[in-house]
C-alpha positions in Angstrom: 107.0 92.8 95.4 105.5 93.2 98.9 103.8 90.9 101.4 100.0 91.0 101.4 98.8 91.5 104.9 95.6 92.6 106.6 96.0 96.0 104.9 95.7 94.3 101.5 92.0 95.1 101.6 92.6 98.8 101.3 90.3 100.3 98.6 89.6 103.7 97.1 87.6 106.0 99.5 83.9 105.4 99.1 82.0 108.3 97.5 79.3 109.6 99.8 76.8 111.0 97.3 75.4 109.4 94.2 76.2 112.5 92.1 79.9 112.1 92.9 79.6 108.4 92.0 78.2 109.4 88.5 81.0 112.0 88.0 83.7 109.5 88.9 82.2 106.8 86.6 82.1 109.2 83.7 85.6 110.3 84.3 86.8 106.7 84.3 85.1 106.0 81.0 86.4 109.1 79.4 89.9 108.1 80.4 89.5 104.9 78.4 88.3 102.6 81.1 86.7 100.4 78.5 88.6 101.4 75.5 92.0 99.9 76.1 93.7 103.2 75.1 97.1 104.2 76.4 96.7 107.4 78.5 100.4 108.1 78.3 100.9 107.7 74.6 104.5 106.6 74.1 106.9 106.3 77.0 110.6 106.9 77.2 112.4 104.4 79.5 116.0 105.0 80.5 116.5 101.6 82.2 114.8 98.5 83.4 114.6 97.6 87.1 115.8 94.0 87.3 113.7 91.9 89.7 114.9 88.9 91.8 112.8 85.9 92.6 112.7 87.2 96.2 111.5 90.6 95.2 108.7 89.1 93.1 107.1 87.0 95.8 103.7 87.7 97.3 102.6 86.3 100.7 98.9 85.8 101.1 97.0 86.6 104.2 96.0 83.5 106.2 92.4 84.4 105.2 92.3 84.5 101.4 89.3 86.9 101.6 91.7 89.6 102.8 93.8 89.6 99.7 93.5 92.4 97.1 95.9 90.8 94.7 97.7 87.5 94.3 95.2 84.8 95.3 91.7 86.3 95.7 88.3 84.8 96.5 84.9 84.9 94.8 83.7 87.2 97.6 86.4 89.8 96.7 85.7 89.5 93.0 82.0 90.0 93.6 82.6 93.1 95.6 84.8 94.5 92.9 82.6 93.7 89.9 79.4 94.9 91.6 80.8 98.3 92.4 84.2 98.6 90.7 84.5 102.4 90.8 84.1 102.5 94.6 85.6 99.1 95.5 88.7 98.8 93.4 91.9 98.4 95.4 94.2 101.3 96.3 96.4 102.3 93.4 94.2 100.9 90.7 92.7 103.6 88.5 91.6 101.6 85.4 89.2 98.8 84.7 88.7 95.3 86.0 89.6 92.7 83.4 88.6 89.1 84.1 90.4 86.5 81.9 88.7 83.2 82.0 90.7 80.3 80.5 87.5 78.4 79.8 83.8 79.0 79.9 82.2 78.0 83.2 79.7 75.2 83.9 76.1 75.5 82.5 74.4 78.4 84.2 77.7 79.8 85.4 79.5 80.4 82.2 81.0 83.9 82.7 81.2 86.4 85.5 78.7 89.1 84.6 80.5 92.3 83.4 79.1 95.8 82.8 81.3 96.2 79.7 82.0 99.7 80.8 84.5 99.3 83.6 84.3 95.6 84.1 85.0 93.0 81.4 85.0 89.2 81.3 86.9 87.6 78.4 87.4 84.1 77.3 91.2 83.8 77.1 91.8 80.1 76.4 94.7 78.3 78.0 96.3 77.7 74.7 96.7 81.5 74.3 99.3 81.6 77.0 102.0 79.3 75.7 104.0 78.8 72.5 106.9 76.7 71.0 110.3 78.4 71.5 113.9 77.5 71.2 116.5 77.9 74.0 119.3 77.7 71.5 119.8 74.0 71.9 116.3 72.6 71.4 112.8 73.6 70.4 110.4 73.2 73.3 106.6 73.6 73.3 104.4 75.1 76.0 106.9 77.9 76.9 106.1 81.4 78.0 104.9 83.8 75.3 107.4 85.9 73.4 107.2 89.7 73.4 105.1 90.2 70.3 102.7 87.5 71.4 102.1 88.9 74.9 101.6 92.4 73.4 99.0 90.8 71.1 97.2 89.6 74.2 97.2 93.1 75.7 96.0 94.5 72.4 93.3 91.9 72.0 91.8 92.4 75.4 92.4 96.2 75.6 94.5 95.9 78.7 96.6 98.6 80.2 98.5 96.7 82.9 99.8 100.0 84.4 96.3 101.0 85.6 94.0 98.0 85.2 93.4 95.1 87.6 93.7 91.7 85.8 92.2 88.5 87.2 93.0 85.1 85.8 90.1 82.7 86.4 89.4 79.0 85.8 85.9 79.1 84.4 84.9 75.4 84.7 86.6 73.9 87.7 89.3 71.4 86.9 93.0 70.8 87.7 93.7 71.6 84.0 92.1 75.0 84.3 93.9 75.8 87.6 97.1 75.1 85.5 95.9 77.4 82.7 95.0 80.3 85.0 98.5 79.8 86.4 99.9 80.1 82.8 97.9 83.3 82.4 99.4 84.6 85.7 102.9 83.5 84.8 103.0 85.1 81.3 101.8 88.5 82.7 104.0 88.5 85.7 107.0 87.4 83.7 106.5 90.2 81.3 106.4 92.8 84.1 102.9 93.2 85.3 103.1 94.5 88.9 101.9 92.1 91.6 99.3 94.6 92.8 97.6 94.6 89.3 97.4 90.9 89.0 95.2 88.2 90.7 94.3 84.6 90.4 90.8 83.5 91.4 90.6 80.7 93.9 88.1 78.1 92.7 86.0 77.6 89.6 82.9 79.6 88.6 80.2 77.2 89.9 82.0 76.9 93.2 81.7 80.6 93.7 77.9 80.0 93.7 77.9 76.7 95.6 80.2 78.1 98.2 78.0 81.2 98.8 80.4 83.9 97.4 78.1 84.7 94.5 74.5 84.4 93.4 73.0 83.2 90.1 72.7 86.8 88.9 76.5 87.2 89.0 76.8 85.1 85.8 75.8 85.2 82.2 76.0 82.9 79.2 78.3 85.1 77.1 81.7 86.7 77.5 82.6 90.2 76.6 83.8 90.7 73.0 87.5 91.4 72.8 87.9 95.1 71.6 91.3 94.5 70.0 92.1 98.1 70.6 94.9 98.0 73.3 97.8 100.4 72.7 100.0 99.4 75.6 103.1 97.2 75.3 105.1 95.3 77.9 107.8 97.7 76.8 105.9 100.3 78.8 106.5 98.2 82.0 110.0 99.3 83.0 110.8 96.1 84.9 112.7 92.9 84.0 111.0 89.9 85.7 112.7 87.2 83.6 114.3 85.7 86.7 111.0 83.9 87.2 112.1 81.5 84.5 114.9 79.0 85.1 116.7 77.4 82.1 118.4 74.0 81.5 121.7 75.9 82.2 120.4 77.1 85.5 119.2 73.6 86.5 122.5 71.9 85.6 124.3 74.5 87.7 122.3 74.0 90.8 122.0 70.2 91.0 124.0 68.1 93.3 126.4 65.5 91.9 124.5 62.6 93.4 120.8 62.0 93.9 120.4 63.1 97.5 118.3 65.6 99.3 120.9 68.3 100.2 119.4 70.6 102.9 122.3 73.0 103.1 122.7 74.1 99.4 120.0 76.9 99.4 118.1 75.0 96.7 114.7 73.3 97.0 113.8 71.4 93.8 110.1 70.4 93.7 108.7 67.8 91.3 105.0 68.3 90.9 104.3 65.1 89.0 103.1 61.8 90.5 105.7 59.6 92.2 105.2 57.1 89.3 106.8 59.6 86.9 109.3 60.8 89.5 110.5 57.3 90.2 110.2 56.0 86.6 107.7 53.4 87.9 109.7 52.2 90.9 107.0 53.5 93.2 103.4 54.4 92.6 100.6 56.4 94.3 96.9 56.6 94.0 96.0 57.8 90.6 99.1 56.3 88.9 98.4 53.8 86.1 98.9 50.3 87.6 98.5 51.4 91.2 97.9 48.2 93.2 95.3 47.9 95.9 97.7 47.7 98.8 96.0 49.9 101.4 98.8 52.5 101.7 99.4 55.8 100.1 102.6 54.8 98.2 103.1 51.3 96.9 105.6 49.3 94.9 104.2 48.3 91.5 102.3 45.1 91.0 104.0 42.2 89.3 104.1 42.8 85.6 103.8 46.5 85.9 105.1 48.3 82.7 107.1 51.3 83.7 106.6 52.8 80.3 103.0 53.7 81.4 104.6 56.7 83.2 106.1 58.1 80.0 104.6 61.2 78.4 105.1 62.7 74.9 107.0 59.7 73.6 110.0 60.7 75.7 113.4 59.0 75.6 113.4 58.4 79.4 111.6 59.0 82.6 112.8 59.9 86.1 114.0 63.1 87.8 116.9 65.5 88.2 119.3 64.7 91.1 118.2 66.1 94.5 114.6 66.7 93.6 111.8 66.0 96.1 108.3 64.9 94.9 104.9 66.0 96.0 102.0 65.6 93.5 100.3 68.9 92.7 96.9 67.3 93.3 97.5 67.5 97.1 97.5 71.3 97.1 93.9 71.6 95.7 90.5 70.8 97.2 88.5 69.1 94.5 85.3 69.4 96.6 85.6 73.2 96.5 86.0 74.0 92.9 89.6 73.0 92.8 90.6 75.8 95.0 93.9 75.9 96.9 93.9 74.4 100.4 94.4 76.8 103.4 97.7 78.5 103.7 98.7 76.6 106.8 98.2 73.3 105.0 100.3 74.3 102.1 103.0 75.5 104.5 103.0 72.1 106.3 103.6 70.3 103.0 106.5 72.5 102.2 108.0 71.8 105.6 107.9 68.0 104.9 104.9 67.2 107.1 102.5 64.4 106.1 98.7 65.0 105.7 95.9 62.8 107.0 96.0 60.7 103.8 99.7 59.9 104.2 100.9 62.3 101.4 104.0 64.4 101.8 107.3 65.2 100.3 109.2 62.1 99.1 112.9 61.8 98.3 114.9 59.6 96.0 114.7 56.7 98.4 110.9 56.9 98.0 110.5 57.6 101.6 108.7 60.5 103.2 111.3 63.1 104.3 109.5 64.1 107.5 108.9 67.4 109.2 111.7 69.9 108.9 113.5 67.9 106.1 112.0 69.6 103.0 112.1 73.3 102.4 114.7 75.1 104.5 114.4 78.9 105.3 116.2 80.9 102.6 116.0 78.2 99.9 115.3 79.2 96.4 112.5 77.0 95.1 112.6 75.5 91.6 109.4 74.0 90.3 108.8 71.8 87.3 106.6 68.9 86.0 106.3 67.6 82.4 105.6 70.9 80.7 105.3 73.2 83.8 101.5 73.2 83.8 101.2 71.1 87.0 104.1 73.2 88.4 102.0 76.3 87.9 100.0 75.0 90.9 103.0 74.2 93.1 104.7 77.4 92.0 101.7 79.6 92.7 101.5 78.0 96.2 105.1 78.8 96.9 105.4 82.2 95.2 101.9 83.7 95.6 100.6 82.2 98.7 103.6 81.2 100.9 105.8 84.1 99.8 108.9 82.0 99.0 111.3 82.9 96.2 110.4 80.7 93.3 111.7 80.0 89.8 109.8 78.0 87.1 111.8 75.6 85.0 109.6 76.2 82.0 111.2 73.7 79.6 110.5 71.0 82.3 110.8 67.3 81.9 109.7 67.3 78.2 112.9 69.3 77.5 115.0 67.7 80.3 114.3 64.1 79.3 115.0 64.9 75.6 118.5 66.2 76.2 120.0 62.7 76.3 122.6 60.6 74.7 119.8 58.2 73.7 118.3 57.2 70.4 115.0 58.4 68.9 112.8 56.5 66.5 115.1 57.3 63.6 117.9 55.4 65.3 119.9 58.6 65.7 121.1 59.9 69.1 119.2 63.0 70.2 122.4 64.6 71.6 125.9 63.6 70.8 127.9 62.1 73.7 130.1 65.2 74.1 127.3 67.7 74.1 127.6 70.0 77.2 123.8 70.0 77.5 123.2 66.3 78.3 120.9 66.2 81.3 121.0 62.4 81.6 124.3 62.8 83.4 122.6 64.5 86.3 119.4 62.4 86.5 118.0 59.2 87.8 116.2 57.7 84.9 115.0 54.6 83.0 115.3 54.8 79.2 112.4 53.9 76.9 112.1 50.2 76.5 112.7 50.6 72.8 114.1 53.6 70.8 111.3 53.0 68.3 108.9 54.5 70.9 110.9 57.8 71.2 109.6 60.8 69.2 112.2 62.8 67.3 113.1 66.1 68.9 114.1 69.3 67.1 117.7 70.0 68.1 118.9 73.4 67.1 122.5 73.3 68.2 123.9 70.5 70.6 127.0 72.7 71.2 125.3 76.0 71.8 127.3 78.3 74.0 124.4 78.6 76.4 120.7 77.9 76.8 119.8 81.5 77.4 118.2 82.3 74.0 114.7 82.9 75.3 115.7 85.1 78.2 118.1 87.1 76.0 115.5 87.7 73.4 112.9 88.7 76.0 115.4 91.1 77.7 116.2 92.6 74.3 112.5 93.0 73.5 111.9 95.0 76.7 115.0 97.3 76.2 114.1 100.9 75.2 115.1 101.9 71.7 117.4 104.8 71.0 114.3 107.0 70.7 111.1 106.4 72.6 109.5 103.0 73.2 106.5 102.3 71.0 103.3 101.5 72.8 101.6 99.7 70.0 103.1 96.3 69.3 100.4 94.0 68.0 102.2 90.6 68.3 103.4 88.0 65.9 107.0 88.0 64.8 109.9 85.6 65.0 110.4 82.9 67.6 112.9 83.8 70.3 115.0 81.5 72.5 115.4 80.6 76.5 117.7 81.4 79.7 118.2 82.5 83.3 117.4 85.8 84.9 119.2 86.5 88.0 
């Protein structure tokens, strides 16, 4: 939407007298601050504003403490939750809803709410993904469909038009940074305005250890979900589906050979380890079979089994043509609650610079590309990993911190590597040779050492006219009906399919 600068800290004018504070608090509660009601009842929408990836970016301040949306710090969250009515950001008139994707460490389980204007819910990571079909194949861990995201709004009593929503890790781990990213992605994709959505930098205990919070800021239990929300994503008159890229999009943007093209306006970022990116041709610290060779990247030891890089019983391993690799782990500081490293550090990675440990962007020759040879000004960034969980970290870095237009290939390598003219464990080919959706023709890869190791995939139609089923279904869900748009969808419903948006 807009860049977040120093004025991102703007908040509602402070009330000067305690009587006025009480009146304002009562007014907030009467308006449904804790009830999840829809102040507007039903809405009539004439058209959806269609966003572009560029219009959806947020650029963080160099000091994360100055952000009032996007990536926020524990100090900001403490200021909000301690005095929400007076401290809430400009334009926010509802409640503060903290969605932890896990409980925190012992003694730091949940940020303490008042359960009147501030709520802390356990919204587990699994709640933000589902299996969906893009028209060609069923893929799991995709963005929620319309009924399912509405079920989340209902469950937690959220009105995203007036509330501030914060996705938080709980216990600090790379997995929980991914999960809070999935929370952010689902809400942003379905139209929640950037100014109403934040991701907390660092896990719960780090907020205490780092000095942003004190022991009294935590409690052992979460708020009970009220299950009384009345607002639907249909009430958000914006189409943000361009955040998601499809197989069709990916095939259309890739070069014909496996080279780093700097002039095509595309930057393709593989968030996995170089062992997976290279199908075992090169390894890095943390890869299975990494030899003790004293350098950051190494060729495998003699006898290394490249199959150790395979996940989910895939038919092959490797990468799409033209992709660069930088492991997502490099963007986080494990010593500080798995928080994002400083903005300047993230920018240097994107530029192709190498850090003190020797990590940086690597191309298909398995060499570091060097400063100036990675992201080019104006590039559209496409991020992916195996299931676009690790890529939530790289994507948040590019789209929420660095302010670069970014699209998430949600099907990711679990889908990409499946769409092959290769056999599965039944002895049948996953896709026929003449399917237009074969991705092996635009990939560097090694096949599984035996087809008996390849899990069967659920192919819907190898000759589908497009791979846009999910996007088309989601666009249709958001479209206003001939009358007025209902504000009370409670979730469930049929499984939609997956496409491009912009």
